[in-house]
Backbone as JSON Lines, residues from 0, in Angstrom:
{"i":0,"aa":"X","n":[29.06,47.43,-31.51],"ca":[29.77,46.55,-29.75],"c":[28.52,46.03,-29.22]}
{"i":1,"aa":"X","n":[28.71,44.67,-29.18],"ca":[27.45,44.07,-27.96],"c":[27.48,44.84,-26.65]}
{"i":2,"aa":"X","n":[26.34,44.57,-26.46],"ca":[26.03,45.07,-24.86],"c":[26.82,44.29,-23.64]}
{"i":3,"aa":"X","n":[27.42,44.78,-22.75],"ca":[28.13,44.1,-21.79],"c":[27.27,44.79,-20.49]}
{"i":4,"aa":"X","n":[27.07,43.87,-19.97],"ca":[26.38,44.0,-18.59],"c":[27.79,44.04,-17.71]}
{"i":5,"aa":"X","n":[27.67,45.19,-16.72],"ca":[28.82,45.41,-15.64],"c":[28.72,44.25,-14.76]}
{"i":6,"aa":"X","n":[29.84,44.04,-14.64],"ca":[30.25,42.97,-13.5],"c":[29.74,43.79,-11.73]}
{"i":7,"aa":"X","n":[28.95,42.98,-11.15],"ca":[28.73,43.65,-9.84],"c":[30.2,43.84,-8.92]}
{"i":8,"aa":"X","n":[29.86,44.5,-8.06],"ca":[31.46,44.68,-7.27],"c":[31.61,43.86,-6.12]}
{"i":9,"aa":"X","n":[32.81,43.33,-6.1],"ca":[32.84,42.21,-5.06],"c":[32.71,42.64,-3.75]}
{"i":10,"aa":"X","n":[32.03,41.88,-2.99],"ca":[31.44,41.92,-1.54],"c":[32.39,41.63,-0.21]}
{"i":11,"aa":"X","n":[32.96,40.49,-0.38],"ca":[34.05,39.89,0.6],"c":[35.27,39.94,-0.31]}
{"i":12,"aa":"X","n":[36.16,39.78,0.44],"ca":[37.56,39.35,0.02],"c":[38.24,38.39,0.93]}
{"i":13,"aa":"X","n":[38.96,37.63,0.17],"ca":[39.9,36.96,1.32],"c":[41.27,37.27,1.54]}
{"i":14,"aa":"X","n":[41.61,36.65,2.91],"ca":[43.01,37.54,3.46],"c":[43.98,37.69,2.1]}
{"i":15,"aa":"X","n":[44.18,36.48,1.56],"ca":[45.17,36.64,0.54],"c":[45.22,37.96,-0.8]}
{"i":16,"aa":"X","n":[43.76,38.27,-1.05],"ca":[43.48,39.29,-1.87],"c":[43.47,40.88,-1.42]}
{"i":17,"aa":"X","n":[43.27,40.28,0.08],"ca":[43.76,41.89,1.04],"c":[44.95,42.36,0.93]}
{"i":18,"aa":"X","n":[46.18,40.81,1.11],"ca":[47.13,41.1,1.3],"c":[47.94,41.52,0.14]}
{"i":19,"aa":"X","n":[47.41,41.0,-0.98],"ca":[47.94,41.25,-2.45],"c":[47.76,42.83,-2.98]}
{"i":20,"aa":"X","n":[46.37,43.44,-2.33],"ca":[46.17,44.74,-2.8],"c":[46.87,45.55,-1.77]}
{"i":21,"aa":"X","n":[47.18,45.34,-0.82],"ca":[47.91,46.48,0.36],"c":[49.78,46.28,-0.07]}
{"i":22,"aa":"X","n":[49.89,45.03,-0.89],"ca":[51.36,44.56,-0.74],"c":[51.95,43.96,0.42]}
{"i":23,"aa":"X","n":[51.38,43.63,1.4],"ca":[51.64,42.83,2.54],"c":[51.27,41.77,2.67]}
{"i":24,"aa":"X","n":[52.13,41.12,4.13],"ca":[51.73,39.8,4.46],"c":[50.57,39.6,4.71]}
{"i":25,"aa":"X","n":[50.07,38.11,4.5],"ca":[48.58,37.8,5.45],"c":[48.93,38.11,6.68]}
{"i":26,"aa":"X","n":[50.32,37.3,7.36],"ca":[50.19,37.7,8.96],"c":[50.45,39.07,9.02]}
{"i":27,"aa":"X","n":[50.73,39.91,8.43],"ca":[50.25,41.14,8.93],"c":[48.63,41.68,9.12]}
{"i":28,"aa":"X","n":[48.01,41.07,8.33],"ca":[46.85,41.21,8.12],"c":[46.24,40.89,9.36]}
{"i":29,"aa":"X","n":[46.55,39.37,9.82],"ca":[46.05,39.28,10.73],"c":[46.53,39.71,12.02]}
{"i":30,"aa":"X","n":[47.57,40.02,11.93],"ca":[48.31,41.32,13.27],"c":[47.6,42.43,13.32]}
{"i":31,"aa":"X","n":[47.14,42.81,12.61],"ca":[45.98,44.23,12.84],"c":[44.96,44.03,12.82]}
{"i":32,"aa":"X","n":[44.32,42.85,12.38],"ca":[43.09,42.21,12.82],"c":[43.19,42.34,14.69]}
{"i":33,"aa":"X","n":[43.98,41.7,14.96],"ca":[44.02,41.6,16.47],"c":[44.07,42.77,16.87]}
{"i":34,"aa":"X","n":[45.0,43.76,16.49],"ca":[45.36,45.03,17.36],"c":[44.43,46.05,17.33]}
{"i":35,"aa":"X","n":[43.56,46.23,16.34],"ca":[42.87,47.26,15.46],"c":[41.57,46.43,15.83]}
{"i":36,"aa":"X","n":[40.42,47.19,16.6],"ca":[39.27,46.76,16.76],"c":[38.27,46.77,15.69]}
{"i":37,"aa":"X","n":[38.42,47.63,14.75],"ca":[37.81,48.33,13.96],"c":[37.75,47.36,12.88]}
{"i":38,"aa":"X","n":[38.99,46.19,12.89],"ca":[38.95,45.16,11.61],"c":[37.82,44.41,12.39]}
{"i":39,"aa":"X","n":[36.75,43.72,11.59],"ca":[36.12,42.53,12.16],"c":[35.49,41.68,10.85]}
{"i":40,"aa":"X","n":[36.85,40.8,10.36],"ca":[36.29,40.29,8.98],"c":[35.74,39.18,9.66]}
{"i":41,"aa":"X","n":[34.71,38.74,8.68],"ca":[33.67,37.62,9.03],"c":[34.59,36.27,8.95]}
{"i":42,"aa":"X","n":[34.2,35.23,9.5],"ca":[34.89,33.94,8.96],"c":[33.85,32.83,8.69]}
{"i":43,"aa":"X","n":[34.47,32.11,7.59],"ca":[33.29,30.89,7.38],"c":[33.72,29.78,7.86]}
{"i":44,"aa":"X","n":[32.87,28.56,7.5],"ca":[32.71,27.46,8.1],"c":[34.26,27.33,8.47]}
{"i":45,"aa":"X","n":[35.02,27.12,7.75],"ca":[36.37,26.33,7.58],"c":[36.99,27.55,8.57]}
{"i":46,"aa":"X","n":[36.79,28.28,8.62],"ca":[37.44,29.77,9.47],"c":[38.29,30.68,8.62]}
{"i":47,"aa":"X","n":[38.15,30.66,7.77],"ca":[38.86,31.76,6.81],"c":[38.33,33.07,6.85]}
{"i":48,"aa":"X","n":[39.03,33.93,6.81],"ca":[38.36,35.35,6.97],"c":[37.96,36.01,5.74]}
{"i":49,"aa":"X","n":[37.08,36.33,5.75],"ca":[36.24,37.18,4.55],"c":[36.02,38.66,4.86]}
{"i":50,"aa":"X","n":[36.77,39.67,4.34],"ca":[37.09,41.23,4.63],"c":[35.93,41.82,3.73]}
{"i":51,"aa":"X","n":[34.93,42.42,4.51],"ca":[33.78,43.48,3.61],"c":[34.56,44.78,3.05]}
{"i":52,"aa":"X","n":[33.71,45.15,2.62],"ca":[34.63,46.81,1.85],"c":[34.48,47.66,3.09]}
{"i":53,"aa":"X","n":[33.57,47.56,4.15],"ca":[33.91,48.26,5.41],"c":[35.59,47.57,5.91]}
{"i":54,"aa":"X","n":[35.88,46.84,5.97],"ca":[37.1,46.05,6.29],"c":[38.3,46.76,5.61]}
{"i":55,"aa":"X","n":[38.0,46.58,4.48],"ca":[38.84,47.24,3.41],"c":[39.29,49.0,3.81]}
{"i":56,"aa":"X","n":[38.11,49.81,3.54],"ca":[38.35,50.7,3.98],"c":[38.73,51.1,5.37]}
{"i":57,"aa":"X","n":[38.64,50.39,6.5],"ca":[39.59,50.55,7.51],"c":[40.69,50.24,7.62]}
{"i":58,"aa":"X","n":[40.92,49.06,6.71],"ca":[42.56,48.46,6.53],"c":[43.22,49.6,5.58]}
{"i":59,"aa":"X","n":[42.73,50.24,4.74],"ca":[43.29,51.61,4.27],"c":[43.71,52.5,5.26]}
{"i":60,"aa":"X","n":[42.77,52.65,6.14],"ca":[43.26,53.82,7.17],"c":[44.06,53.19,7.97]}
{"i":61,"aa":"X","n":[44.35,52.16,8.61],"ca":[45.41,51.66,9.29],"c":[46.63,51.49,8.41]}
{"i":62,"aa":"X","n":[47.04,50.94,7.13],"ca":[47.79,51.32,6.49],"c":[48.5,52.66,6.16]}
{"i":63,"aa":"X","n":[47.74,53.69,5.89],"ca":[47.91,55.18,5.48],"c":[48.64,55.5,7.26]}
{"i":64,"aa":"X","n":[47.98,55.51,8.09],"ca":[48.56,55.52,9.34],"c":[50.17,54.69,9.46]}
{"i":65,"aa":"X","n":[50.28,53.57,9.4],"ca":[51.35,52.7,9.86],"c":[52.22,52.64,9.07]}
{"i":66,"aa":"X","n":[51.97,52.53,7.73],"ca":[53.03,52.18,6.52],"c":[53.45,53.77,5.95]}
{"i":67,"aa":"X","n":[52.28,54.31,5.66],"ca":[52.45,56.01,5.12],"c":[52.74,56.87,5.71]}
{"i":68,"aa":"X","n":[52.68,56.85,6.94],"ca":[52.81,58.21,7.66],"c":[53.75,58.04,8.83]}
{"i":69,"aa":"X","n":[53.85,56.52,8.97],"ca":[55.14,55.93,10.15],"c":[54.6,56.1,11.47]}
{"i":70,"aa":"X","n":[53.22,55.86,11.72],"ca":[52.81,55.96,13.01],"c":[53.25,54.66,13.83]}
{"i":71,"aa":"X","n":[53.65,54.52,15.04],"ca":[53.52,53.28,15.47],"c":[52.36,52.7,16.13]}
{"i":72,"aa":"X","n":[51.81,51.41,16.33],"ca":[50.25,50.84,16.71],"c":[49.9,51.65,17.38]}
{"i":73,"aa":"X","n":[50.84,51.83,19.23],"ca":[49.93,52.93,19.85],"c":[49.44,53.82,19.54]}
{"i":74,"aa":"X","n":[50.32,54.97,18.65],"ca":[50.2,55.87,17.94],"c":[48.95,55.93,17.15]}
{"i":75,"aa":"X","n":[48.81,55.09,15.97],"ca":[47.98,54.8,15.39],"c":[46.44,54.67,15.94]}
{"i":76,"aa":"X","n":[46.28,53.59,17.3],"ca":[45.2,53.52,17.97],"c":[44.78,54.77,18.55]}
{"i":77,"aa":"X","n":[45.87,55.67,18.97],"ca":[45.08,56.72,19.49],"c":[44.81,58.02,18.55]}
{"i":78,"aa":"X","n":[45.47,58.01,17.33],"ca":[44.8,58.77,16.16],"c":[43.45,58.45,15.81]}
{"i":79,"aa":"X","n":[43.32,57.32,15.55],"ca":[41.74,56.77,15.54],"c":[40.67,57.1,16.53]}
{"i":80,"aa":"X","n":[41.43,56.66,17.59],"ca":[40.15,57.16,18.52],"c":[39.78,58.67,18.93]}
{"i":81,"aa":"X","n":[41.13,59.58,18.68],"ca":[40.79,60.83,18.73],"c":[40.24,61.45,17.99]}
{"i":82,"aa":"X","n":[40.32,61.31,16.23],"ca":[39.52,61.74,15.1],"c":[39.88,60.97,14.23]}
{"i":83,"aa":"X","n":[38.88,60.19,14.28],"ca":[38.55,58.96,12.96],"c":[38.28,59.62,11.69]}
{"i":84,"aa":"X","n":[37.54,60.73,11.81],"ca":[36.96,61.57,10.78],"c":[38.18,62.25,9.94]}
{"i":85,"aa":"X","n":[39.0,62.84,10.81],"ca":[40.29,63.8,10.44],"c":[41.11,62.62,9.81]}
{"i":86,"aa":"X","n":[41.21,61.39,9.96],"ca":[42.03,60.37,9.1],"c":[41.53,60.23,8.14]}
{"i":87,"aa":"X","n":[40.28,59.85,8.23],"ca":[39.65,59.41,7.25],"c":[39.56,60.18,5.77]}
{"i":88,"aa":"X","n":[39.72,61.5,6.13],"ca":[39.58,62.78,5.37],"c":[41.15,62.77,4.7]}
{"i":89,"aa":"X","n":[42.05,62.64,5.64],"ca":[43.42,62.43,5.01],"c":[44.0,61.54,3.93]}
{"i":90,"aa":"X","n":[43.17,60.51,4.32],"ca":[43.34,59.0,3.63],"c":[42.64,59.62,2.26]}
{"i":91,"aa":"X","n":[41.6,59.83,2.24],"ca":[40.69,60.23,0.87],"c":[41.57,61.34,-0.03]}
{"i":92,"aa":"X","n":[41.94,62.43,0.9],"ca":[42.75,63.08,0.17],"c":[44.1,62.74,-0.57]}
{"i":93,"aa":"X","n":[44.5,62.09,0.17],"ca":[45.95,61.04,-0.43],"c":[45.53,60.5,-1.75]}
{"i":94,"aa":"X","n":[44.43,59.86,-1.62],"ca":[44.07,58.74,-2.76],"c":[43.44,59.53,-3.98]}
{"i":95,"aa":"X","n":[43.11,61.22,-3.53],"ca":[42.54,61.78,-4.62],"c":[44.08,62.38,-5.59]}
{"i":96,"aa":"X","n":[44.92,62.79,-4.87],"ca":[46.26,63.47,-5.01],"c":[47.14,62.08,-5.65]}
{"i":97,"aa":"X","n":[47.05,61.09,-5.36],"ca":[47.85,59.85,-6.17],"c":[46.83,59.61,-7.38]}
{"i":98,"aa":"X","n":[45.73,60.06,-7.72],"ca":[44.62,59.57,-8.48],"c":[45.24,61.02,-9.79]}
{"i":99,"aa":"X","n":[45.23,61.96,-9.34],"ca":[45.39,63.22,-10.07],"c":[46.86,62.8,-10.93]}
{"i":100,"aa":"X","n":[47.93,62.31,-9.79],"ca":[49.4,62.36,-10.06],"c":[49.17,61.37,-11.17]}
{"i":101,"aa":"X","n":[48.59,60.1,-11.28],"ca":[48.65,58.6,-12.18],"c":[48.02,59.48,-13.37]}
{"i":102,"aa":"X","n":[47.0,60.15,-13.5],"ca":[46.54,60.66,-14.45],"c":[47.36,61.86,-15.51]}
{"i":103,"aa":"X","n":[47.96,62.46,-14.39],"ca":[48.94,63.53,-15.2],"c":[50.19,62.72,-15.84]}
{"i":104,"aa":"X","n":[50.62,61.84,-15.1],"ca":[51.97,60.83,-15.77],"c":[51.09,60.38,-16.93]}
{"i":105,"aa":"X","n":[50.13,59.74,-17.06],"ca":[49.64,59.25,-18.49],"c":[49.45,60.25,-19.45]}
{"i":106,"aa":"X","n":[49.0,61.35,-19.16],"ca":[49.0,62.49,-20.06],"c":[50.22,62.85,-20.26]}
{"i":107,"aa":"X","n":[51.26,63.07,-19.83],"ca":[52.6,63.13,-20.15],"c":[53.42,62.21,-21.16]}
{"i":108,"aa":"X","n":[52.72,61.05,-20.54],"ca":[53.51,59.72,-21.35],"c":[52.89,59.69,-22.76]}
{"i":109,"aa":"X","n":[51.55,60.16,-22.85],"ca":[50.93,60.22,-24.07],"c":[51.27,61.49,-25.16]}
{"i":110,"aa":"X","n":[52.27,62.13,-24.4],"ca":[52.75,63.63,-25.53],"c":[53.61,63.37,-26.07]}
């Protein structure tokens, strides 16, 4: 098998890519950008938003609070201000549990 160089991880994401990843409309991403000061996408000369890895992590936190845990926007903002570390830990735990679940489902299907 020939040596295949690993592709570098993507650094910037378009709003379309972000919306697709979170399965939401681009308008919701723009709305969250206005509502949450932790989102600070860069803009190119055309004005297109470019989201960094940090923005993606912050979007994941916002998505977790609003979509998965059912927080209203004010509640999500308050939770982030009170204890962002706790929220980050919660998001990481959910990610880990989802990974374990998908692994177990794959194992079950292969039996």
